[in-house]
C-alpha positions in Angstrom: 110.2 99.5 134.9 111.1 96.2 133.1 114.5 97.4 132.4 116.9 100.0 133.7 115.5 103.2 132.3 118.6 105.0 133.6 120.9 102.9 131.6 118.7 103.4 128.5 118.9 107.1 129.1 122.6 107.0 129.0 122.9 104.7 126.0 124.2 105.9 122.6 120.7 106.1 121.0 119.6 108.5 123.7 121.5 111.7 122.7 120.9 115.4 122.6 122.2 118.4 120.9 122.6 122.0 122.1 120.0 124.5 121.0 122.1 127.5 120.4 120.3 130.8 121.1 121.4 132.0 117.6 120.1 129.0 115.8 116.5 129.1 114.6 116.3 125.5 113.5 115.9 122.5 115.8 119.2 120.7 114.9 118.8 117.1 116.1 122.4 116.1 115.9 123.8 113.7 118.5 126.6 115.5 120.4 126.4 114.4 124.0 124.7 111.9 126.3 122.2 112.8 128.9 122.6 112.4 132.6 120.1 113.3 135.4 122.4 116.1 136.5 121.9 117.7 133.1 118.3 118.3 133.9 119.2 120.6 136.8 120.0 123.5 134.5 117.9 125.3 131.9 120.5 124.5 129.2 120.4 120.9 130.2 116.6 120.9 130.1 116.8 122.3 126.6 119.1 119.4 125.7 116.8 116.9 127.2 113.9 118.3 125.3 115.9 118.0 122.1 116.6 114.4 122.9 112.9 113.8 123.1 112.5 115.3 119.6 115.4 113.1 118.4 113.4 110.1 119.6 110.9 110.7 116.9 113.4 109.3 114.4 113.1 105.9 116.0 109.4 105.6 115.2 108.6 108.1 112.4 109.7 107.0 109.0 111.8 104.2 110.4 111.5 100.8 108.7 109.9 98.7 111.4 107.3 101.3 112.4 106.5 102.0 108.8 106.0 98.3 108.1 103.7 98.1 111.2 101.4 100.8 109.7 101.5 100.0 106.0 102.0 96.3 105.4 98.9 94.1 105.7 96.6 97.0 104.7 94.6 97.9 101.6 97.4 100.3 100.6 100.6 98.1 100.4 101.9 94.6 100.4 105.4 93.2 100.6 107.7 93.8 97.6 110.4 91.5 96.3 113.1 92.3 99.0 110.6 91.8 101.8 109.4 88.2 101.4 108.4 85.8 104.1 107.2 88.7 106.2 104.7 88.1 109.0 103.1 91.6 109.0 101.7 91.1 105.5 99.9 87.9 106.5 99.8 86.5 103.0 100.7 82.8 103.0 100.8 82.5 99.2 103.3 85.3 98.9 105.1 85.9 102.2 105.0 82.6 104.0 103.0 81.4 107.1 105.0 83.0 109.9 102.4 84.3 112.4 102.6 87.6 114.2 104.0 86.9 117.7 105.7 88.6 120.6 109.0 87.8 118.7 108.0 89.9 115.7 110.6 92.5 115.9 108.9 95.5 114.2 106.9 96.4 117.3 110.0 96.9 119.4 110.7 100.4 118.3 107.3 101.6 119.3 107.5 99.9 122.7 111.1 100.2 123.7 112.1 103.5 122.2 108.9 105.3 123.1 109.4 104.6 126.8 113.0 105.9 126.6 111.8 109.2 125.3 108.7 109.3 127.5 111.1 109.0 130.4 113.1 111.9 129.0 109.9 114.0 128.7 109.1 113.1 132.3 112.5 114.5 133.3 112.0 117.7 131.5 108.6 118.1 133.1 109.7 117.2 136.6 112.9 119.3 136.7 111.5 122.1 134.5 108.7 122.6 137.0 111.1 122.8 139.9 113.2 125.3 138.0 110.2 127.4 137.0 111.0 127.0 133.4 108.9 128.7 130.7 105.6 126.7 130.6 106.0 126.6 126.8 109.1 124.4 127.2 107.3 122.1 129.5 104.4 122.1 127.1 106.6 120.8 124.3 107.7 117.9 126.5 104.2 117.2 127.5 103.1 117.2 123.8 105.8 114.8 122.9 104.9 112.5 125.8 101.3 112.5 124.7 102.4 111.7 121.2 104.5 108.7 122.3 101.7 107.5 124.5 99.1 107.9 121.8 101.0 105.6 119.5 101.5 103.0 122.4 97.8 102.9 123.5 96.5 102.6 119.9 98.9 99.7 119.2 99.1 97.8 122.5 96.1 98.9 124.5 96.8 99.2 128.2 100.1 100.9 128.7 102.4 101.6 131.8 102.3 105.1 133.1 104.7 104.4 135.9 108.3 103.7 134.7 109.5 102.9 138.2 109.4 106.1 140.2 105.7 106.9 140.2 103.1 107.8 137.6 104.7 110.1 134.9 107.8 110.6 137.0 111.4 110.6 135.8 112.9 107.2 136.6 116.6 106.6 137.3 116.5 103.3 139.1 116.5 99.7 137.8 113.0 98.3 138.1 111.6 95.0 136.7 108.1 95.5 137.9 105.6 96.9 135.5 101.8 97.5 135.5 99.8 98.3 132.4 97.4 101.1 133.1 93.9 100.8 131.6 93.2 102.4 128.2 90.9 105.0 129.7 93.5 106.1 132.1 96.2 106.4 129.4 93.8 108.5 127.2 93.0 110.8 130.2 96.8 111.4 130.6 97.2 112.1 126.9 94.3 114.5 126.9 95.6 116.3 129.9 99.0 116.8 128.3 97.6 118.0 125.1 95.2 120.5 126.9 98.3 121.8 128.7 99.9 122.2 125.3 97.0 124.2 123.9 97.1 126.5 126.9 100.9 127.0 127.0 102.4 126.4 123.6 103.2 129.4 121.3 101.2 130.0 118.2 104.5 130.3 116.3 107.1 127.6 116.8 110.1 128.7 118.8 112.3 127.1 116.2 111.8 125.3 112.9 110.6 121.9 113.8 109.5 122.6 117.4 105.9 122.1 118.5 103.3 124.9 118.3 99.7 125.2 119.5 98.2 124.1 116.2 99.7 120.6 116.6 98.3 120.2 120.0 94.8 121.1 118.8 95.0 118.7 115.9 96.2 115.8 118.0 93.6 116.5 120.7 90.9 116.2 118.0 92.5 113.0 116.8 92.6 111.5 120.3 89.0 112.3 120.9 88.1 110.7 117.6 90.1 107.6 118.3 88.4 107.0 121.7 85.0 107.7 120.3 84.2 111.1 121.7 82.9 112.4 118.3 81.3 115.6 119.3 84.4 116.8 121.2 86.6 115.6 118.3 84.5 117.7 115.8 84.5 120.8 118.0 88.2 120.6 118.6 89.0 120.1 114.9 86.8 123.0 114.0 88.7 125.2 116.4 91.6 124.9 114.0 89.5 124.9 110.8 87.5 128.0 111.7 90.5 130.0 113.0 93.2 129.4 110.4 94.5 133.0 110.5 94.8 132.8 114.3 96.9 129.7 114.3 98.8 130.3 111.1 97.5 127.3 109.2 95.9 126.7 105.8 95.7 124.4 102.9 98.3 124.8 100.1 96.9 125.7 96.7 97.5 122.2 95.2 98.2 118.8 96.6 101.5 118.7 94.7 102.6 121.8 96.7 102.1 119.9 100.0 104.5 117.1 99.1 107.0 119.2 97.1 110.6 119.1 98.4 111.2 122.3 100.4 107.6 122.7 101.6 108.0 120.6 104.7 107.3 123.6 106.9 104.5 125.2 104.9 101.3 126.5 106.4 99.7 123.1 105.9 102.3 121.2 108.0 101.5 120.9 111.7 104.3 118.6 113.0 107.5 117.2 111.5 110.3 114.9 112.5 113.4 116.8 111.7 116.5 115.3 110.1 120.0 116.6 109.4 121.9 116.9 106.2 125.1 116.2 108.1 125.9 112.7 106.9 128.2 112.0 109.8 124.9 111.7 111.8 122.6 110.6 109.0 124.3 107.5 107.5 123.3 103.8 107.2 125.2 100.7 108.3 127.7 99.6 105.7 127.9 102.9 103.9 131.3 103.6 102.4 133.2 106.8 101.7 132.3 106.5 98.0 128.7 106.9 98.9 129.4 110.4 100.1 128.5 109.8 103.7 129.3 108.2 107.0 130.6 104.6 107.2 128.6 103.2 110.2 125.4 103.8 112.2 121.8 104.5 111.3 121.9 107.9 113.0 119.0 110.0 111.7 118.7 108.2 108.4 115.2 108.7 107.0 114.7 105.6 104.8 111.1 106.3 103.9 112.3 107.6 100.5 113.3 104.1 99.5 110.7 101.8 101.0 108.2 102.3 98.2 110.6 102.2 95.2 110.5 99.5 92.5 113.6 97.9 91.1 113.9 100.2 88.1 117.5 99.5 87.3 116.4 95.9 86.2 113.6 97.0 83.9 114.0 96.0 80.3 112.5 97.6 77.3 111.8 94.2 75.7 112.1 91.0 77.7 112.5 88.9 74.5 115.3 91.0 73.1 118.5 89.1 72.4 120.4 91.8 74.3 118.1 93.0 77.1 118.2 96.8 77.3 118.2 98.7 80.6 118.2 102.4 79.7 117.5 103.6 83.3 120.2 103.3 86.0 120.3 104.0 89.7 120.1 107.7 90.4 119.5 110.2 93.2 116.5 111.4 91.3 114.7 108.0 91.2 115.9 107.1 94.7 117.5 103.9 96.0 115.6 100.8 94.8 114.9 99.0 98.1 111.7 97.3 96.9 110.2 97.0 100.4 106.5 97.7 99.7 104.4 97.5 96.6 101.0 99.1 96.1 98.0 96.8 95.9 95.8 96.9 92.7 93.0 98.2 94.9 95.1 101.2 95.9 95.8 102.2 92.3 92.6 101.3 90.6 89.9 101.9 93.2 91.1 104.4 95.8 93.1 106.4 93.3 90.5 105.4 90.6 89.8 109.0 89.3 93.0 110.0 87.5 91.2 112.4 85.2 89.9 114.9 87.6 91.9 114.3 90.8 95.6 115.2 90.7 96.7 113.1 93.8 97.6 109.9 92.0 100.3 111.5 89.8 101.4 113.7 92.7 101.9 110.7 94.9 103.4 108.1 92.5 106.2 108.2 90.0 104.8 106.8 86.8 107.4 107.8 84.2 111.1 106.9 84.0 113.3 108.8 81.6 116.5 107.2 80.1 119.5 108.3 82.1 122.2 105.9 80.8 124.2 106.0 77.6 124.8 102.7 76.0 128.4 101.9 75.3 129.7 100.9 71.9 128.9 103.8 69.7 125.9 104.9 67.7 125.2 101.4 66.4 124.7 100.2 70.0 122.2 102.9 71.0 119.1 101.9 72.9 116.2 101.0 70.7 112.5 101.3 71.7 109.7 98.9 70.9 109.1 100.7 67.6 112.7 100.6 66.6 113.3 104.2 67.3 116.2 105.4 69.5 115.8 106.0 73.2 118.2 108.8 74.1 119.0 110.4 77.4 115.9 112.2 78.6 113.5 110.1 76.5 110.7 108.2 78.1 111.7 104.6 78.7 109.0 103.2 81.1 105.5 104.2 82.0 103.2 102.9 84.8 99.7 104.5 84.2 98.1 102.8 87.2 95.3 101.4 85.0 94.9 98.5 82.7 95.8 99.3 79.1 95.2 97.6 75.8 97.7 95.7 73.8 97.1 98.1 71.0 98.0 101.1 73.2 101.2 99.4 74.3 102.1 98.5 70.7 101.7 102.2 69.7 104.5 103.5 71.9 108.3 103.3 71.6 108.7 103.0 75.4 107.5 100.1 77.6 104.2 100.3 79.5 103.2 98.3 82.5 99.4 98.0 83.0 97.9 96.9 86.3 98.0 93.2 85.3 101.7 93.5 84.5 102.6 94.6 88.0 104.6 92.3 90.2 106.4 92.7 93.5 109.3 94.2 91.4 107.4 96.1 88.7 105.1 98.8 90.1 104.9 102.6 90.3 107.1 104.0 93.0 105.7 106.4 95.6 107.8 109.5 95.4 106.4 111.9 98.0 109.4 111.2 100.3 112.1 111.5 97.6 115.1 113.7 98.4 116.9 114.8 95.2 119.4 116.9 97.2 121.3 113.9 98.5 125.0 113.5 97.3 124.6 109.9 96.2 121.9 107.4 95.5 122.6 105.5 98.7 122.7 108.5 100.9 120.3 109.3 103.7 117.5 111.8 103.3 117.8 115.1 105.1 114.2 116.1 104.5 112.0 116.5 107.5 109.3 113.8 107.7 105.9 115.3 107.8 104.0 113.7 110.7 100.8 115.7 110.7 99.1 118.0 108.1 96.2 120.4 108.3 94.4 118.4 105.6 94.1 115.6 108.1 92.3 118.0 110.5 89.5 118.3 107.8 89.4 114.5 107.6 89.1 114.1 111.4 86.2 116.6 111.3 84.6 114.8 108.5 84.8 111.4 110.2 83.5 112.7 113.4 80.6 114.4 111.5 79.7 111.1 109.9 79.6 109.4 113.3 77.3 112.2 114.5 75.0 111.9 111.4 76.0 115.4 110.3 76.3 114.5 106.6 76.2 117.9 105.1 79.1 119.0 107.2 81.1 115.9 106.5 80.5 116.3 102.7 81.7 120.0 102.8 84.9 119.1 104.6 85.6 116.3 102.1 84.7 118.5 99.2 87.1 121.2 100.3 90.0 118.7 100.0 88.7 117.2 96.7 88.4 120.6 95.1 91.9 121.5 96.2 93.1 118.3 94.5 91.2 118.9 91.3 93.0 119.6 88.1 92.4 123.1 86.8 89.0 123.3 85.2 87.7 120.1 86.9 86.2 121.5 90.1 82.7 121.1 88.8 83.3 117.4 87.9 84.8 116.8 91.3 81.8 118.2 93.1 79.4 116.2 90.9 81.3 113.0 91.6 81.3 113.5 95.4 78.5 111.4 96.7 75.5 112.9 98.5 76.0 110.6 101.5 79.5 110.3 103.0 80.4 107.0 104.5 83.3 105.8 106.6 84.5 103.8 103.6 84.5 106.9 101.5 86.4 108.8 104.2 89.0 106.0 104.4 89.5 106.3 100.6 90.0 110.0 100.9 92.4 109.6 103.8 94.6 107.4 101.6 94.5 109.9 98.8 95.8 112.6 101.1 98.0 110.5 103.4 99.1 107.5 101.4 102.1 105.8 102.9 102.4 108.3 105.7 102.5 105.7 108.5 98.8 105.9 109.5 96.9 103.3 107.5 96.8 100.4 110.0 95.6 102.7 112.8 92.9 104.2 110.5 91.6 100.8 109.6 91.6 99.5 113.2 90.0 102.7 114.5 87.1 102.5 112.1 86.7 98.7 112.5 87.4 98.2 108.7 90.8 96.4 108.8 89.6 92.9 108.1 86.9 93.9 105.7 89.2 96.0 103.5 92.5 94.2 103.8 91.8 90.4 104.1 91.8 90.1 100.3 93.9 92.1 97.8 95.2 91.9 94.3 98.7 92.3 92.9 99.1 92.2 89.1 95.5 91.1 88.7 96.1 88.0 91.0 94.0 87.6 94.1 95.7 86.9 97.5 94.2 86.1 100.9 95.5 87.4 104.2 95.1 85.5 107.4 94.2 88.4 109.7 93.3 87.1 113.1 90.7 89.2 115.2 93.2 89.6 118.0 95.7 91.3 115.7 93.9 94.6 116.3 96.2 94.9 119.3 99.9 94.3 118.7 101.7 91.8 120.9 103.8 93.0 123.8 107.4 92.4 122.6 109.1 89.3 123.9 112.1 91.2 125.4 109.6 93.1 127.6 108.2 89.8 128.9 111.7 88.4 129.5 112.8 91.4 131.6 109.8 91.3 133.9 110.3 90.2 137.5 109.7 86.5 138.1 106.6 87.3 140.2 104.8 88.9 137.2 102.3 86.8 135.4 103.5 87.0 131.8 100.4 85.5 130.3 98.1 88.1 131.8 100.6 90.9 130.9 100.5 89.9 127.2 97.6 90.9 125.0 95.0 88.2 124.4 95.6 85.7 121.6 99.4 85.8 121.7 
């Protein structure tokens, strides 16, 4: 293709681990590099397949891809450590840098996806020659479909030939590249997913590997995205109406879904696995005192820290002669990276019902307890706003996600931030990705990242039903999720508050309640044609901001490094997406 796929295959980021026959968990630890000869044995093919799974870490929960999907939407805006950022498109807050081919956050999707697509091609090619179990080949074809699905949604027309023929394993340098039409890419994705439905097992071979349920879910989502609504609905209902057959179901409460340790529950369809071995899970610059590796991003899942506020800098009283900070950095509250802050619209409109619906408080951390003892003896103890002590374990800060009166604030010993008090530093943290089993506050997360959930299958069915004017069916699917999310004793109120007519905007609100921050929002808004309408204006701390969202931004630019590596004979202007 535009670069030497073979060299990329051999580079350090393209690594595999052995799948021991006695190990029931897909351990994605980098142990050895891949070579084409490795694919000529069944063990080697297993290693190649594992490398294709490892590739998920480059695009699932990683910083650049997460920014691509969450910044510039109605969910999140840039936080304090993320200023002058083009993806947020807010001149008044983040500068005027436009989105261009040099914007680096798209590179992981483009460059890394093709690396692992090529690995999948190798598993399929050589696996077929060796008469490997079709289930193994089906896993590779599912992953190939997943990588291509991301690419076609983001960039439109996408190369299917990496240098050795359509969907063939490439080992030769090749600077030629043709982008296949969108319809052809979707046809390839659908064929791979249909193969997966036919050949994947109902129960995963190992924890973290693909099963039939994931292929059904993604086939429904692909049909929805390309506008084949009846087939999308029928496919989604295959899973919804046969939960026992496929081993899927909704958890009893929404809190159960995001609870640590439930990453492989019956509601989870697809995960990106991580390792708790910090030798392979560290971040650049980490020191021995942090309890982990010293160099390399490895499998570091940073999603736990993107949505955190800067809680160690919170003061009980800004006007105090000695500013008091009774909450310090901790594993429990995660690393304060301050990358993305929730918009007011997210907290007050989309998550507006906090009385009947449990999902706001299951998604966001709203209370910080004191975890620091003040030095200097009893006379130096922390004092709250009412003059009462704030001891270890006492509430220090509270973010209710609504506006509150000055009288309510004055009645509490702890500090309260209402919506209008929010800034790009002060906001409720999203805690669904927190990992409290880490050794130190700066350590990586070893939690699997949940990529797809059965609850989204209901949302896919509901959206397709709306498009087909089957309102009663759409309402029932939405109501199923809303009643699951209701506080005990509030199911009747939830049903009464569910509108008689379900709209796409209503579904988008419910998608956020279920899937907030899960690296889907930009795709959802573009698919439904609602991105500009819902995201061009937002509020933070009660202040209105305008985004400069250009119409051509609905496709991301082909990265500049791709254009630079094309053969001189290739017309770069026509290769690039319009408007860039």
